[in-house]
N, C-alpha and C positions, 0 to 999 in steps of 0.2 A: 287360425290364430290360436295359440295355446292359452290355457286357462289363466296363467299368471299375467300374460300380456293383455288379455281381456280385462282383467281386474285393473291393470295399470291404465288402460285406455279409459275405463269408466271413471277412475279417480281423476285423471288429468282433465277430462272433459266435463266434470261436474261443475255446473254454474254456482255462483254464490248462493248460498241457502238463505232465503228470506222468510220462510214460513214462521210466523210469530211464535207458535208453540215450540217448535224445534229450537229456535234461537233462545227462547226463555229457558229451555232445558240446558242449553250450552252455557248460558250466563250463570245459572245456578251451579253448574259444575265448576266454573271458574271461581265463583265466590267461595264455594266449599273448599276448593284447592288451597286458596290463600288462608282460610280458617285453619285447615289442617297443618299447613306448613308453618304458619306463624305461631301456632300453639306449641310447636315443637322446637322453636328456635334456640332454646336453652338446653335442649336434651344433651345429656353427658356424652353419648356416643356421637351425636352430631358435632359436638365440639372437638372430639378426637379426630373426626374426619376433616374438620376445618384445619386442625393442626397439621395433618398429613398433607393437605393441599398446599398450605403455606410452605412446608418443607420441600415439596416437589417443585413448586414454582411453575413458571411458564407465562405465556402472554395473556395477561388479564384483560378479558374483553366481554365476558358474559356474567349475568346476574346470579349471585348466590342469594336466593330469595330470603328476605328477613334478616340478612347479615350485614347489609350496607357495604358489601364487598363484591369485587369482581374476580373471576378466575378464567382459566381456559374453558372453551365450550364443553369439552369432555368432562372436566372436573365439575363444572356447574351442573351438567346433566346428572352426573353421579350423585352429587350432594343434594340437589333439589329433589331428586327422586327418593333418596333415603329419607330426607327430612319430612316430605309430604306423607310418607307411609309409616314413619317410625312409631307412631302411637296407635296404629291400626284404627285411625280415626277417619280415614278417607273413604271415598265412595267405592261401591262395588257394582258389578253388572252380572245378572244371572246367566246370560249366555257365555260370558267370559269365565265365570267362576273365579274372578280375580278383580284387580283394582286398576281400571283403565286410566283415570285422570292423573294419578301420581306419576305415571310413566309418560303419557302423551304430553301433558302440559309442561312437565319438567323439561322434556326435550325441546318443545317449541320455544319456551322462554330462554333456554340455554343457547338456542340457535341465533338469537338476536344480538347483533354486535353493538357494543357500547363504546368502542374505541375510535369511532368516527372514520373507520376505514370501510370503503365500499358501502357507505350509508345509503339505504333505500327506504322509501316510505311504504311500510307494510300496512296494507289495508286491514282495518280491524274486522270487517266483515269476512275477509278472506281468512284471517286468523281463526275466527270462530268456525268457519266452514271446514278449515283444516282439522280442527279439533273434533268436530262432528264426524268427519271422514275417518279419523284415527280410531274413534270408538266403534264405528261401523266395521272397519277391517278387523279389529280385535274381537268383536262379537261374532262376526261371520266365521272366523277361524275357530273360536271357542265352541260355537254351536256344532261345528263339523267334527271336532276331535273329542269333545266331552260327551258323556261323563268318563269314558275309559281313560282318557289322557290324564285327567285330574286324579282319578282314583288310583291310577298306576303309581302316582307319587310326584308327578311334575307340578311345579308351581307356575300356574298359567300367567301370573302377573309378569314374569320374566320370559317365559317361553313364547308368549304371544305378543308381549308388550313392545319389543324392539321393532317388529314388523309394523305394528300399528303406528308407533311414533315415526318411523321412517316414512310411511305413507303420508302422514300429516305434514312433516317438514317438506317433503318433495312437492306436495300440493301447494304449500304456502309460498315456496320460492319458484314454483313451476320448473323443477329440475327435469332435464331431458332423459335421465337414466333411472327412472322409478323402478322399472321391472328388475334391473340389475341390483338396485339398492335393496329391494325386497329379498332377493336371493342372498345377498351378503348378510343382511340382518337375520335371515332364516337359518343360515349355517352357524350362527353364534348362539342359537337358542339352547338354553340349559337352565337348571335350577330345580332343586328338590324341596318338596314340602317337609321333608325330614327336618329341615332347619327352622320350621315354625317354632316360635317360643324363644328364638335367639335373635340378636341384632342382624344376623345375616339375612333373615327373611325380609327385613325392611330394605337391606342393601340391594336385594333383587330388583326393586323398582328403579333404583338408581343405575344399576348395571344395564337394565333394559334401555333406559333413556340414553345412557352413554353409548351403547351399541348402535343406536340409531344415528347419533351424532357422528361417530367414527366411520360408520358405513358410508355416509354421505361425504365426509371429508376425504376418505380414501378414493372414492369414485371421482371426486372433483379433481384429484391430482393425476387421474388417468389409469388407476388400477381398475381392471374390468372383471365383471362377474356375469357374463352373458348366458345365463341359464334360467330355465323356468322353475321358480321356487315351488310351483304347484304341479310339477311333473308327476305323471300318474304312477311311475314305478319308484322314483327316488326322491320325489319332492317332499315338502314338509308334511303334508297330510298323509302321505304314504308311510313316512317314517314314524311320525309322532301320533298318528291317528289311525283311522280305518279306511283310508283311501279317499278319493275325490267324489265318491258317489253322492254324498249328501251336501256337497258344497255348491250352492246355486247363487248366481248373480242376477237372476230374473227380477228380483224385487229392488234392485239398486235404485236408490233415490225416491222410492215410492213411500216409504215409511222408515224414517231414520231410527236406528236402535238406541240412540241416546234418549229418544222420547218414548219408544215402544219396543221392549217392555220398560225401558227407562233405567236411570241410575238410582241406586239405593244409597241414600245419605245417612250419616250417623251422627249422633251426639254422645256416643259412648266409645270407649277405647278397647274394644274387643271384636273378635271375628263376628261377622253378620250372621253366621250359622248359629251362633249362641244367642242372638237376639230373640229368637223364638223362646228359648229357655228363660231368658231374663224377663220377658213380658209375662210368661206363665207363672214364674216364681213370684213376681210382684203381686199378681192377682191372688195367688194362693195364700200369700202372706197376710192378705186382708180378709181371707175367708173366716167366717165366724167360728168354724170348727177347727181352725188351724191351731196347733199347739206344738211348737218346735221340739219341746222336751219329751213329747209323747210319740215321736216318729219311730216306727219299727223299720220300714224300708220304703224306698222311692223307686218307681219305674219311670224311665224316660223313653217314650215311644217316638221313633223317627219314621216319617214316610216322605218319599219312598226309601227303600233300603239304601244305605250308604250316603244318605243326604247329610250325615254327620261326619263325612270324611275329613273335613277341615279341622274337626275337633279331636286332635290326635292325642290329647292327654286326658286319661280318665282319672288318674290320681297324680296330678302335678305336685311337685315339691316347692317350686318357686312361683311367686305371684305372676311374673311375666309370662310363664307358661300357661297361666290361667286364662289368658286371652283366647286360647284354643282348647278350652275345657268346658264342656257342658256342666260337669259336676261342680267345678269351682264357681261358675257363674250362678248356678242354682243355689249352692250353699250360701253364697253371699246374700242373695235376695231373701232366702228363708230365714237368715239370721238378722235381717233388717240392716245390713251393711250397705252404704251407698256405693254404687258402681262408678266411683270416680277414679281419676288417674292414679291416686295413691295405692289403689288395690291391685295395680299391675306393675309394681316396681320389681326390683331384683331380689327382694326380701323373701325369706322362707315363709311358707304358708303356716299360720298358727294351728295349733293342735285341734282346737274346737272346730275349725273349718274342715280340717283333714278328717276328723271323726265323722262329721256329717256326710262328707263325700263317700266314705266307705259304706254308707247305707244305700247307695244309689246303684242302679243297674240299667244299662241301655238295652233296648229291644226293638225289633222291627215287627213284632206281633203284638197287637193290642190285647190287653188282659180282659177276661170276661167280666171282671168286677167293675170295670169302668163303664159308667152309664152315659158315655158321650158318643154321639154319632161320629164314626170315623170314615164316613164316605168322603172322598176328596171333593171339595167344594170348587165349582168352576171359577169363582173369583179369587181363589187362593193364588198367591204369587208363585208362578211356575209349578203349581200343583204340590208344593212342599207344605208340610205342617208337622207340628209336634204336639204330643199329649203328655203331660206330666201327671202322674198318679201317686198320691201320698197315702200310706197306710199307717194307722196309729194303734197303740196298745189298747185304746178304748174300743177298738173294733170299727171306728169310723174310717171312711175312705173318701178323699176328695180328689177331683180331677180338674184339669184345665187344658183346653185345646187352643193353640195359636196357629192361625193361617197366614196372617199378614202383620208381621211385627212393625212397630212404629219406625218410620223412616223408609220402609220399603215402598215401591211405587204405588201400591194399592192402599197405603196408609201413610201418606207423606207428611213431612213437616210443613208447617206454614212458611210463607215468605219471611214473616217476623222471626220465627224460630231459627231459620237459616241465617238471617242477618245477626241475630243474637249470638250465634256460634262464632261468627266472624268478629263481632265486637269484643267478645270474651278473649279471643286470641290476640287481637291487636292491642287491647288494653287502653285504647283512646277512642272515644265514641266519634269524635269529629274526623279523625284519620280513617276510621272504618267507614263512615258515611261517604267520605271523599273517594275511597277505594271502590265502594259499591257503585257510586255515580259514574266513575270512569269505566268500570267494567260494562255497565249498560251502554255507555257511549261508544264502546267498540263496535256495537251494532249500528250506530248512527253516524259514523264518520271519523271517530278518533282513531288515529293510526296506532298500531301496537308499539311502534318505536316511541311515540310520544307517551304512551301509557307507561312503558317501562322507565323512561327517563324521568317521569313525574314521581315515580314511587320507589325507585331502587335505593334512594338515600333517605327516605322517610319511614319505611317500614322496618 
């Protein structure tokens, strides 16, 4: 049996996942998904996408999350993925080096019919298991192709996301053509990190979700794609990565990647690679020797090399580009400016921030003047860390090292902090509490059909 069919068999035969810790991780992911989506429901580009959907028309059957509207399944997947990702507020996974839930959950919710045709009772436990499987597939692929795939310029949220979402949907509905669906999703993989700092980066999550929906719809009408998407010579890993040598299915089901290493959740609207910088900057801002007006230069040390690959702007000109700039994030924190949504608009970056960014330099070699131990700590999340070193005219030098930014699996938010993120997005405490209650009930008997019907007209 070829590798792609082995994976398909493992997915198809996975029993409902009941491990309490794994289910709790999945529930947190769903809660966070709604927090990110609902926070962005008035986003100007999301509204443009809504107008395009209305103009295109089609058979309205699937939920546009947070909009109290229905659209075609493909339109809903595209829109939901965009909205969930458009503030860069959604979860990430280290093995993926991208955003799994914005793609997988957007596609799963878009697959649910609300037009009363072919209505089925979709088990909530099966829905959560499908989501967990989707994250597993995305992480397995990511671990196999990265870091080269990501550093080459591919945006993993879209290049890996469609296959992950396809696996999740096929498991949820027990589709007979999973291996073909994975091949069809794989051949649509594309998307460049070049477009980070533009709305197209966020559209990538929607495109991946849409590709999953359309792959399954096309196979359902009889179009075939009977090829191994993990073929050794011409398959996805051979073309986009370094071959199949490090792709292993031996640990399938023994420890799910949604729990280990786990999802990284955010309460900020910028790339998680910049979270190290933000935490360091906020601590340095409070240092007794800190004086912003006395700074001569700043060195930002990244380990391992290229761990700053997502931070493609060193001197951004627009605030929205600053989501992917170590220098912009650090300048904000050192100037005492809150890292709120307003700081990542389409406005031009003010001169005082730009001037401070010009004093910064990135390096992969620690400076002798820094008195911080730079040996990689075993508890560091994926072995990555950052050291920020500030030099002053007075001759003082201060340093700060960050291994586990707030929100990463080794430094997680509390359950209360996660639910506060959702309440802020919903804007109504009772509605948010009801939503959280029903998300938990997916694991104890509430069908996902009932869940969607309860909430699509209230959120």
